[in-house]
PyMOL commands that place a pseudoatom at each C-alpha (Angstrom):
pseudoatom trace, name=CA, resn=LEU, resi=1, chain=A, elem=C, hetatm=0, pos=[46.322, 10.867, -1.233]
pseudoatom trace, name=CA, resn=GLY, resi=2, chain=A, elem=C, hetatm=0, pos=[44.051, 13.748, -2.155]
pseudoatom trace, name=CA, resn=GLY, resi=3, chain=A, elem=C, hetatm=0, pos=[41.051, 11.720, -0.947]
pseudoatom trace, name=CA, resn=LEU, resi=4, chain=A, elem=C, hetatm=0, pos=[42.286, 11.913, 2.640]
pseudoatom trace, name=CA, resn=ALA, resi=5, chain=A, elem=C, hetatm=0, pos=[41.123, 15.536, 2.821]
pseudoatom trace, name=CA, resn=SER, resi=6, chain=A, elem=C, hetatm=0, pos=[37.489, 14.398, 2.502]
pseudoatom trace, name=CA, resn=GLY, resi=7, chain=A, elem=C, hetatm=0, pos=[36.069, 11.843, 4.914]
pseudoatom trace, name=CA, resn=LYS, resi=8, chain=A, elem=C, hetatm=0, pos=[33.498, 10.897, 2.275]
pseudoatom trace, name=CA, resn=ASP, resi=9, chain=A, elem=C, hetatm=0, pos=[36.076, 10.036, -0.392]
pseudoatom trace, name=CA, resn=VAL, resi=10, chain=A, elem=C, hetatm=0, pos=[38.403, 7.839, 1.686]
pseudoatom trace, name=CA, resn=PRO, resi=11, chain=A, elem=C, hetatm=0, pos=[36.017, 4.871, 2.187]
pseudoatom trace, name=CA, resn=ARG, resi=12, chain=A, elem=C, hetatm=0, pos=[35.123, 4.741, -1.510]
pseudoatom trace, name=CA, resn=GLY, resi=13, chain=A, elem=C, hetatm=0, pos=[38.654, 3.783, -2.545]
pseudoatom trace, name=CA, resn=LEU, resi=14, chain=A, elem=C, hetatm=0, pos=[39.630, 1.820, 0.541]
pseudoatom trace, name=CA, resn=THR, resi=15, chain=A, elem=C, hetatm=0, pos=[39.284, -1.910, 1.187]
pseudoatom trace, name=CA, resn=VAL, resi=16, chain=A, elem=C, hetatm=0, pos=[40.028, -3.340, 4.619]
pseudoatom trace, name=CA, resn=GLU, resi=17, chain=A, elem=C, hetatm=0, pos=[39.366, -6.962, 5.599]
pseudoatom trace, name=CA, resn=GLY, resi=18, chain=A, elem=C, hetatm=0, pos=[39.679, -8.584, 8.976]
pseudoatom trace, name=CA, resn=VAL, resi=19, chain=A, elem=C, hetatm=0, pos=[38.850, -11.607, 11.061]
pseudoatom trace, name=CA, resn=LEU, resi=20, chain=A, elem=C, hetatm=0, pos=[36.854, -11.231, 14.258]
pseudoatom trace, name=CA, resn=SER, resi=21, chain=A, elem=C, hetatm=0, pos=[37.506, -13.682, 17.065]
pseudoatom trace, name=CA, resn=GLY, resi=22, chain=A, elem=C, hetatm=0, pos=[36.431, -13.632, 20.709]
pseudoatom trace, name=CA, resn=GLN, resi=23, chain=A, elem=C, hetatm=0, pos=[34.691, -10.275, 20.458]
pseudoatom trace, name=CA, resn=ARG, resi=24, chain=A, elem=C, hetatm=0, pos=[31.849, -8.983, 22.684]
pseudoatom trace, name=CA, resn=PHE, resi=25, chain=A, elem=C, hetatm=0, pos=[28.950, -6.611, 21.916]
pseudoatom trace, name=CA, resn=CYS, resi=26, chain=A, elem=C, hetatm=0, pos=[26.576, -4.734, 24.190]
pseudoatom trace, name=CA, resn=ALA, resi=27, chain=A, elem=C, hetatm=0, pos=[24.096, -2.106, 22.956]
pseudoatom trace, name=CA, resn=GLY, resi=28, chain=A, elem=C, hetatm=0, pos=[24.483, -0.331, 26.299]
pseudoatom trace, name=CA, resn=HIS, resi=29, chain=A, elem=C, hetatm=0, pos=[20.847, -0.125, 27.412]
pseudoatom trace, name=CA, resn=ASP, resi=30, chain=A, elem=C, hetatm=0, pos=[21.395, -2.753, 30.128]
pseudoatom trace, name=CA, resn=HIS, resi=31, chain=A, elem=C, hetatm=0, pos=[23.971, -5.410, 31.101]
pseudoatom trace, name=CA, resn=SER, resi=32, chain=A, elem=C, hetatm=0, pos=[23.031, -7.862, 28.284]
pseudoatom trace, name=CA, resn=SER, resi=33, chain=A, elem=C, hetatm=0, pos=[25.851, -8.883, 25.967]
pseudoatom trace, name=CA, resn=VAL, resi=34, chain=A, elem=C, hetatm=0, pos=[26.662, -11.258, 23.125]
pseudoatom trace, name=CA, resn=GLU, resi=35, chain=A, elem=C, hetatm=0, pos=[30.006, -13.016, 23.619]
pseudoatom trace, name=CA, resn=ASP, resi=36, chain=A, elem=C, hetatm=0, pos=[32.580, -14.976, 21.615]
pseudoatom trace, name=CA, resn=ILE, resi=37, chain=A, elem=C, hetatm=0, pos=[31.732, -13.237, 18.336]
pseudoatom trace, name=CA, resn=SER, resi=38, chain=A, elem=C, hetatm=0, pos=[33.682, -14.586, 15.385]
pseudoatom trace, name=CA, resn=GLY, resi=39, chain=A, elem=C, hetatm=0, pos=[33.473, -13.994, 11.652]
pseudoatom trace, name=CA, resn=ARG, resi=40, chain=A, elem=C, hetatm=0, pos=[34.702, -11.593, 8.986]
pseudoatom trace, name=CA, resn=ALA, resi=41, chain=A, elem=C, hetatm=0, pos=[34.568, -7.823, 8.669]
pseudoatom trace, name=CA, resn=GLU, resi=42, chain=A, elem=C, hetatm=0, pos=[35.152, -5.864, 5.476]
pseudoatom trace, name=CA, resn=LEU, resi=43, chain=A, elem=C, hetatm=0, pos=[35.096, -2.192, 4.552]
pseudoatom trace, name=CA, resn=SER, resi=44, chain=A, elem=C, hetatm=0, pos=[35.032, -1.815, 0.793]
pseudoatom trace, name=CA, resn=GLU, resi=45, chain=A, elem=C, hetatm=0, pos=[33.805, 0.930, -1.532]
pseudoatom trace, name=CA, resn=GLY, resi=46, chain=A, elem=C, hetatm=0, pos=[31.994, 2.652, 1.343]
pseudoatom trace, name=CA, resn=THR, resi=47, chain=A, elem=C, hetatm=0, pos=[30.167, -0.476, 2.531]
pseudoatom trace, name=CA, resn=LEU, resi=48, chain=A, elem=C, hetatm=0, pos=[30.866, -1.992, 5.946]
pseudoatom trace, name=CA, resn=ALA, resi=49, chain=A, elem=C, hetatm=0, pos=[30.008, -5.710, 6.070]
pseudoatom trace, name=CA, resn=PHE, resi=50, chain=A, elem=C, hetatm=0, pos=[30.124, -8.240, 8.887]
pseudoatom trace, name=CA, resn=ARG, resi=51, chain=A, elem=C, hetatm=0, pos=[29.684, -11.729, 7.440]
pseudoatom trace, name=CA, resn=ASN, resi=52, chain=A, elem=C, hetatm=0, pos=[29.331, -15.249, 8.781]
pseudoatom trace, name=CA, resn=LEU, resi=53, chain=A, elem=C, hetatm=0, pos=[29.262, -14.008, 12.353]
pseudoatom trace, name=CA, resn=ALA, resi=54, chain=A, elem=C, hetatm=0, pos=[28.672, -16.633, 15.015]
pseudoatom trace, name=CA, resn=ALA, resi=55, chain=A, elem=C, hetatm=0, pos=[28.285, -15.827, 18.701]
pseudoatom trace, name=CA, resn=ARG, resi=56, chain=A, elem=C, hetatm=0, pos=[27.065, -16.977, 22.080]
pseudoatom trace, name=CA, resn=ALA, resi=57, chain=A, elem=C, hetatm=0, pos=[24.250, -15.462, 24.153]
pseudoatom trace, name=CA, resn=GLY, resi=58, chain=A, elem=C, hetatm=0, pos=[24.005, -17.134, 27.536]
pseudoatom trace, name=CA, resn=SER, resi=59, chain=A, elem=C, hetatm=0, pos=[24.604, -20.808, 26.815]
pseudoatom trace, name=CA, resn=SER, resi=60, chain=A, elem=C, hetatm=0, pos=[23.086, -20.707, 23.293]
pseudoatom trace, name=CA, resn=ILE, resi=61, chain=A, elem=C, hetatm=0, pos=[24.686, -20.243, 19.898]
pseudoatom trace, name=CA, resn=ILE, resi=62, chain=A, elem=C, hetatm=0, pos=[23.753, -17.700, 17.229]
pseudoatom trace, name=CA, resn=ASP, resi=63, chain=A, elem=C, hetatm=0, pos=[24.549, -19.759, 14.145]
pseudoatom trace, name=CA, resn=SER, resi=64, chain=A, elem=C, hetatm=0, pos=[25.025, -17.105, 11.491]
pseudoatom trace, name=CA, resn=LEU, resi=65, chain=A, elem=C, hetatm=0, pos=[24.580, -13.353, 11.106]
pseudoatom trace, name=CA, resn=ASP, resi=66, chain=A, elem=C, hetatm=0, pos=[25.359, -11.136, 8.137]
pseudoatom trace, name=CA, resn=LEU, resi=67, chain=A, elem=C, hetatm=0, pos=[25.097, -7.400, 8.770]
pseudoatom trace, name=CA, resn=VAL, resi=68, chain=A, elem=C, hetatm=0, pos=[25.831, -4.968, 5.929]
pseudoatom trace, name=CA, resn=PHE, resi=69, chain=A, elem=C, hetatm=0, pos=[25.843, -1.164, 6.195]
pseudoatom trace, name=CA, resn=HIS, resi=70, chain=A, elem=C, hetatm=0, pos=[25.620, 0.045, 2.587]
pseudoatom trace, name=CA, resn=ASN, resi=71, chain=A, elem=C, hetatm=0, pos=[27.274, 3.326, 1.543]
pseudoatom trace, name=CA, resn=ILE, resi=72, chain=A, elem=C, hetatm=0, pos=[28.146, 4.444, 5.066]
pseudoatom trace, name=CA, resn=THR, resi=73, chain=A, elem=C, hetatm=0, pos=[29.066, 7.941, 3.905]
pseudoatom trace, name=CA, resn=ASN, resi=74, chain=A, elem=C, hetatm=0, pos=[25.495, 8.689, 2.743]
pseudoatom trace, name=CA, resn=ASP, resi=75, chain=A, elem=C, hetatm=0, pos=[23.163, 10.661, 4.985]
pseudoatom trace, name=CA, resn=ASP, resi=76, chain=A, elem=C, hetatm=0, pos=[20.469, 7.981, 4.689]
pseudoatom trace, name=CA, resn=MET, resi=77, chain=A, elem=C, hetatm=0, pos=[21.144, 4.587, 6.226]
pseudoatom trace, name=CA, resn=ARG, resi=78, chain=A, elem=C, hetatm=0, pos=[20.845, 1.383, 4.196]
pseudoatom trace, name=CA, resn=LEU, resi=79, chain=A, elem=C, hetatm=0, pos=[21.220, -1.816, 6.163]
pseudoatom trace, name=CA, resn=SER, resi=80, chain=A, elem=C, hetatm=0, pos=[20.812, -5.513, 5.289]
pseudoatom trace, name=CA, resn=LEU, resi=81, chain=A, elem=C, hetatm=0, pos=[20.586, -8.209, 7.939]
pseudoatom trace, name=CA, resn=SER, resi=82, chain=A, elem=C, hetatm=0, pos=[20.365, -11.986, 7.653]
pseudoatom trace, name=CA, resn=LEU, resi=83, chain=A, elem=C, hetatm=0, pos=[20.098, -14.070, 10.831]
pseudoatom trace, name=CA, resn=LEU, resi=84, chain=A, elem=C, hetatm=0, pos=[20.018, -17.838, 11.318]
pseudoatom trace, name=CA, resn=ILE, resi=85, chain=A, elem=C, hetatm=0, pos=[19.307, -19.407, 14.689]
pseudoatom trace, name=CA, resn=ASP, resi=86, chain=A, elem=C, hetatm=0, pos=[18.853, -23.160, 14.467]
pseudoatom trace, name=CA, resn=ASP, resi=87, chain=A, elem=C, hetatm=0, pos=[17.777, -23.779, 18.066]
pseudoatom trace, name=CA, resn=MET, resi=88, chain=A, elem=C, hetatm=0, pos=[18.224, -21.427, 21.029]
pseudoatom trace, name=CA, resn=LYS, resi=89, chain=A, elem=C, hetatm=0, pos=[16.913, -21.143, 24.571]
pseudoatom trace, name=CA, resn=LEU, resi=90, chain=A, elem=C, hetatm=0, pos=[14.190, -18.494, 24.650]
pseudoatom trace, name=CA, resn=ALA, resi=91, chain=A, elem=C, hetatm=0, pos=[15.824, -16.733, 27.628]
pseudoatom trace, name=CA, resn=ASP, resi=92, chain=A, elem=C, hetatm=0, pos=[19.123, -16.547, 25.702]
pseudoatom trace, name=CA, resn=PHE, resi=93, chain=A, elem=C, hetatm=0, pos=[17.294, -15.073, 22.697]
pseudoatom trace, name=CA, resn=VAL, resi=94, chain=A, elem=C, hetatm=0, pos=[15.949, -12.276, 24.909]
pseudoatom trace, name=CA, resn=THR, resi=95, chain=A, elem=C, hetatm=0, pos=[19.495, -11.641, 26.147]
pseudoatom trace, name=CA, resn=ALA, resi=96, chain=A, elem=C, hetatm=0, pos=[20.765, -11.490, 22.550]
pseudoatom trace, name=CA, resn=TRP, resi=97, chain=A, elem=C, hetatm=0, pos=[17.918, -9.127, 21.583]
pseudoatom trace, name=CA, resn=HIS, resi=98, chain=A, elem=C, hetatm=0, pos=[18.673, -6.714, 24.410]
pseudoatom trace, name=CA, resn=ALA, resi=99, chain=A, elem=C, hetatm=0, pos=[22.410, -6.889, 23.709]
pseudoatom trace, name=CA, resn=SER, resi=100, chain=A, elem=C, hetatm=0, pos=[22.018, -6.248, 19.978]
pseudoatom trace, name=CA, resn=MET, resi=101, chain=A, elem=C, hetatm=0, pos=[19.227, -3.719, 19.558]
pseudoatom trace, name=CA, resn=VAL, resi=102, chain=A, elem=C, hetatm=0, pos=[20.954, -0.346, 19.537]
pseudoatom trace, name=CA, resn=PRO, resi=103, chain=A, elem=C, hetatm=0, pos=[17.852, 1.720, 18.607]
pseudoatom trace, name=CA, resn=GLU, resi=104, chain=A, elem=C, hetatm=0, pos=[15.937, 2.321, 21.845]
pseudoatom trace, name=CA, resn=ASP, resi=105, chain=A, elem=C, hetatm=0, pos=[12.530, 1.598, 20.266]
pseudoatom trace, name=CA, resn=LEU, resi=106, chain=A, elem=C, hetatm=0, pos=[13.656, -1.850, 19.063]
pseudoatom trace, name=CA, resn=HIS, resi=107, chain=A, elem=C, hetatm=0, pos=[15.347, -2.641, 22.360]
pseudoatom trace, name=CA, resn=ALA, resi=108, chain=A, elem=C, hetatm=0, pos=[12.127, -1.717, 24.206]
pseudoatom trace, name=CA, resn=LEU, resi=109, chain=A, elem=C, hetatm=0, pos=[9.969, -4.212, 22.257]
pseudoatom trace, name=CA, resn=LEU, resi=110, chain=A, elem=C, hetatm=0, pos=[10.937, -6.949, 24.722]
pseudoatom trace, name=CA, resn=ASP, resi=111, chain=A, elem=C, hetatm=0, pos=[11.235, -4.780, 27.863]
pseudoatom trace, name=CA, resn=SER, resi=112, chain=A, elem=C, hetatm=0, pos=[8.085, -6.283, 29.374]
pseudoatom trace, name=CA, resn=PHE, resi=113, chain=A, elem=C, hetatm=0, pos=[9.263, -9.827, 28.562]
pseudoatom trace, name=CA, resn=SER, resi=114, chain=A, elem=C, hetatm=0, pos=[10.293, -11.806, 31.658]
pseudoatom trace, name=CA, resn=ASN, resi=115, chain=A, elem=C, hetatm=0, pos=[10.340, -15.177, 33.382]
pseudoatom trace, name=CA, resn=ALA, resi=116, chain=A, elem=C, hetatm=0, pos=[11.377, -17.181, 30.319]
pseudoatom trace, name=CA, resn=GLU, resi=117, chain=A, elem=C, hetatm=0, pos=[11.622, -20.408, 32.282]
pseudoatom trace, name=CA, resn=GLU, resi=118, chain=A, elem=C, hetatm=0, pos=[11.644, -22.819, 29.381]
pseudoatom trace, name=CA, resn=GLY, resi=119, chain=A, elem=C, hetatm=0, pos=[11.256, -22.929, 25.653]
pseudoatom trace, name=CA, resn=ARG, resi=120, chain=A, elem=C, hetatm=0, pos=[13.205, -22.805, 22.424]
pseudoatom trace, name=CA, resn=ILE, resi=121, chain=A, elem=C, hetatm=0, pos=[13.257, -20.462, 19.448]
pseudoatom trace, name=CA, resn=GLY, resi=122, chain=A, elem=C, hetatm=0, pos=[14.756, -20.824, 15.986]
pseudoatom trace, name=CA, resn=GLY, resi=123, chain=A, elem=C, hetatm=0, pos=[14.451, -19.586, 12.449]
pseudoatom trace, name=CA, resn=ARG, resi=124, chain=A, elem=C, hetatm=0, pos=[15.834, -17.397, 9.710]
pseudoatom trace, name=CA, resn=VAL, resi=125, chain=A, elem=C, hetatm=0, pos=[15.045, -13.704, 9.331]
pseudoatom trace, name=CA, resn=GLU, resi=126, chain=A, elem=C, hetatm=0, pos=[16.168, -11.193, 6.701]
pseudoatom trace, name=CA, resn=THR, resi=127, chain=A, elem=C, hetatm=0, pos=[15.596, -7.449, 6.848]
pseudoatom trace, name=CA, resn=GLU, resi=128, chain=A, elem=C, hetatm=0, pos=[16.312, -4.550, 4.519]
pseudoatom trace, name=CA, resn=THR, resi=129, chain=A, elem=C, hetatm=0, pos=[16.306, -1.001, 5.893]
pseudoatom trace, name=CA, resn=ASP, resi=130, chain=A, elem=C, hetatm=0, pos=[16.528, 2.207, 3.872]
pseudoatom trace, name=CA, resn=THR, resi=131, chain=A, elem=C, hetatm=0, pos=[15.813, 5.353, 5.894]
pseudoatom trace, name=CA, resn=SER, resi=132, chain=A, elem=C, hetatm=0, pos=[15.152, 7.359, 2.719]
pseudoatom trace, name=CA, resn=LEU, resi=133, chain=A, elem=C, hetatm=0, pos=[11.898, 5.409, 2.172]
pseudoatom trace, name=CA, resn=PRO, resi=134, chain=A, elem=C, hetatm=0, pos=[8.524, 6.175, 3.823]
pseudoatom trace, name=CA, resn=GLU, resi=135, chain=A, elem=C, hetatm=0, pos=[8.409, 2.634, 5.268]
pseudoatom trace, name=CA, resn=PRO, resi=136, chain=A, elem=C, hetatm=0, pos=[12.110, 2.064, 5.859]
pseudoatom trace, name=CA, resn=THR, resi=137, chain=A, elem=C, hetatm=0, pos=[12.228, -1.556, 7.036]
pseudoatom trace, name=CA, resn=LYS, resi=138, chain=A, elem=C, hetatm=0, pos=[11.094, -4.709, 5.219]
pseudoatom trace, name=CA, resn=ILE, resi=139, chain=A, elem=C, hetatm=0, pos=[11.250, -8.176, 6.730]
pseudoatom trace, name=CA, resn=ARG, resi=140, chain=A, elem=C, hetatm=0, pos=[10.888, -11.788, 5.613]
pseudoatom trace, name=CA, resn=GLY, resi=141, chain=A, elem=C, hetatm=0, pos=[11.597, -15.168, 7.144]
pseudoatom trace, name=CA, resn=GLU, resi=142, chain=A, elem=C, hetatm=0, pos=[10.314, -17.795, 9.531]
pseudoatom trace, name=CA, resn=VAL, resi=143, chain=A, elem=C, hetatm=0, pos=[10.475, -18.053, 13.316]
pseudoatom trace, name=CA, resn=ARG, resi=144, chain=A, elem=C, hetatm=0, pos=[9.540, -21.116, 15.390]
pseudoatom trace, name=CA, resn=LEU, resi=145, chain=A, elem=C, hetatm=0, pos=[8.683, -21.123, 19.088]
pseudoatom trace, name=CA, resn=LYS, resi=146, chain=A, elem=C, hetatm=0, pos=[8.574, -24.464, 20.933]
pseudoatom trace, name=CA, resn=GLU, resi=147, chain=A, elem=C, hetatm=0, pos=[7.092, -25.319, 24.349]
pseudoatom trace, name=CA, resn=SER, resi=148, chain=A, elem=C, hetatm=0, pos=[7.833, -21.873, 25.780]
pseudoatom trace, name=CA, resn=SER, resi=149, chain=A, elem=C, hetatm=0, pos=[6.675, -20.380, 29.071]
pseudoatom trace, name=CA, resn=PHE, resi=150, chain=A, elem=C, hetatm=0, pos=[7.133, -16.670, 29.814]
pseudoatom trace, name=CA, resn=THR, resi=151, chain=A, elem=C, hetatm=0, pos=[5.477, -13.437, 30.928]
pseudoatom trace, name=CA, resn=TRP, resi=152, chain=A, elem=C, hetatm=0, pos=[4.915, -10.642, 28.412]
pseudoatom trace, name=CA, resn=ARG, resi=153, chain=A, elem=C, hetatm=0, pos=[2.894, -7.454, 28.831]
pseudoatom trace, name=CA, resn=ASN, resi=154, chain=A, elem=C, hetatm=0, pos=[1.526, -8.692, 32.177]
pseudoatom trace, name=CA, resn=ARG, resi=155, chain=A, elem=C, hetatm=0, pos=[0.208, -11.926, 30.640]
pseudoatom trace, name=CA, resn=ARG, resi=156, chain=A, elem=C, hetatm=0, pos=[1.478, -15.405, 31.513]
pseudoatom trace, name=CA, resn=PHE, resi=157, chain=A, elem=C, hetatm=0, pos=[2.087, -17.663, 28.511]
pseudoatom trace, name=CA, resn=THR, resi=158, chain=A, elem=C, hetatm=0, pos=[2.703, -21.381, 29.150]
pseudoatom trace, name=CA, resn=SER, resi=159, chain=A, elem=C, hetatm=0, pos=[3.496, -24.282, 26.841]
pseudoatom trace, name=CA, resn=MET, resi=160, chain=A, elem=C, hetatm=0, pos=[3.379, -21.942, 23.826]
pseudoatom trace, name=CA, resn=SER, resi=161, chain=A, elem=C, hetatm=0, pos=[4.422, -23.288, 20.443]
pseudoatom trace, name=CA, resn=GLY, resi=162, chain=A, elem=C, hetatm=0, pos=[3.964, -21.673, 17.080]
pseudoatom trace, name=CA, resn=THR, resi=163, chain=A, elem=C, hetatm=0, pos=[5.390, -20.251, 13.886]
pseudoatom trace, name=CA, resn=ALA, resi=164, chain=A, elem=C, hetatm=0, pos=[5.460, -16.876, 12.188]
pseudoatom trace, name=CA, resn=VAL, resi=165, chain=A, elem=C, hetatm=0, pos=[6.135, -16.922, 8.438]
pseudoatom trace, name=CA, resn=LYS, resi=166, chain=A, elem=C, hetatm=0, pos=[6.600, -14.062, 5.991]
pseudoatom trace, name=CA, resn=LYS, resi=167, chain=A, elem=C, hetatm=0, pos=[7.700, -15.636, 2.700]
pseudoatom trace, name=CA, resn=ASP, resi=168, chain=A, elem=C, hetatm=0, pos=[8.845, -12.409, 1.063]
pseudoatom trace, name=CA, resn=TYR, resi=169, chain=A, elem=C, hetatm=0, pos=[8.967, -8.691, 1.730]
pseudoatom trace, name=CA, resn=ASP, resi=170, chain=A, elem=C, hetatm=0, pos=[5.570, -7.995, 0.175]
pseudoatom trace, name=CA, resn=THR, resi=171, chain=A, elem=C, hetatm=0, pos=[3.420, -10.795, 1.623]
pseudoatom trace, name=CA, resn=PRO, resi=172, chain=A, elem=C, hetatm=0, pos=[1.531, -10.606, 4.915]
pseudoatom trace, name=CA, resn=LEU, resi=173, chain=A, elem=C, hetatm=0, pos=[2.792, -12.279, 8.065]
pseudoatom trace, name=CA, resn=LYS, resi=174, chain=A, elem=C, hetatm=0, pos=[1.093, -15.597, 8.831]
pseudoatom trace, name=CA, resn=ALA, resi=175, chain=A, elem=C, hetatm=0, pos=[1.265, -16.786, 12.428]
pseudoatom trace, name=CA, resn=THR, resi=176, chain=A, elem=C, hetatm=0, pos=[-0.040, -19.825, 14.255]
pseudoatom trace, name=CA, resn=ALA, resi=177, chain=A, elem=C, hetatm=0, pos=[0.206, -20.508, 17.978]
pseudoatom trace, name=CA, resn=ALA, resi=178, chain=A, elem=C, hetatm=0, pos=[-1.079, -22.896, 20.604]
pseudoatom trace, name=CA, resn=GLY, resi=179, chain=A, elem=C, hetatm=0, pos=[-0.696, -22.977, 24.373]
pseudoatom trace, name=CA, resn=ASP, resi=180, chain=A, elem=C, hetatm=0, pos=[-2.127, -21.264, 27.442]
pseudoatom trace, name=CA, resn=VAL, resi=181, chain=A, elem=C, hetatm=0, pos=[-2.474, -17.536, 28.135]
pseudoatom trace, name=CA, resn=ASP, resi=182, chain=A, elem=C, hetatm=0, pos=[-3.311, -16.677, 31.742]
pseudoatom trace, name=CA, resn=GLY, resi=183, chain=A, elem=C, hetatm=0, pos=[-4.651, -20.209, 32.191]
pseudoatom trace, name=CA, resn=PHE, resi=184, chain=A, elem=C, hetatm=0, pos=[-6.862, -20.224, 29.093]
pseudoatom trace, name=CA, resn=ALA, resi=185, chain=A, elem=C, hetatm=0, pos=[-6.122, -22.573, 26.206]
pseudoatom trace, name=CA, resn=VAL, resi=186, chain=A, elem=C, hetatm=0, pos=[-5.545, -20.785, 22.892]
pseudoatom trace, name=CA, resn=GLU, resi=187, chain=A, elem=C, hetatm=0, pos=[-5.011, -22.062, 19.383]
pseudoatom trace, name=CA, resn=SER, resi=188, chain=A, elem=C, hetatm=0, pos=[-4.879, -20.095, 16.173]
for i in range(1, 188): cmd.bond("trace and resi %d" % i, "trace and resi %d" % (i + 1))
show_as sticks, trace
zoom trace
């Protein structure tokens, strides 16, 4: 029991597992929330892991999310995230983004996004964050946008479809898109 005197020592020798069911999360920047969260949570050897999380944002399903906070007693944050969305309404994705992005700068990336009247999004994304590094976050994955219409940064996008692919952490992002921006046809 000597480890109880130090908050840093307790998590290293403690393992706690649990099942999440019917939970809700809201980052608190606005009214957006993710509902019906289910999956597993584990605290073991100082690492807090949420695995095989599924949830609902609006009427769409988030298929799978793994979120791991490594060595939570360290001053620097290490975080791993793996997200799978098979097919989701674009408007529901924006809701999920605003509900989930606790850091204000990440939450704000989609602040000027509005009027998502139609469209679908899907893909798999993995990130690794280590705040002790000069460039703390690395990302890889693939995102697909299908027949989407929305306003972003005072521009009207209609019938937009495309993909963004980053095969591994060290390769450049490759993106293709086609649709209309402010009434002009674009294709890249």
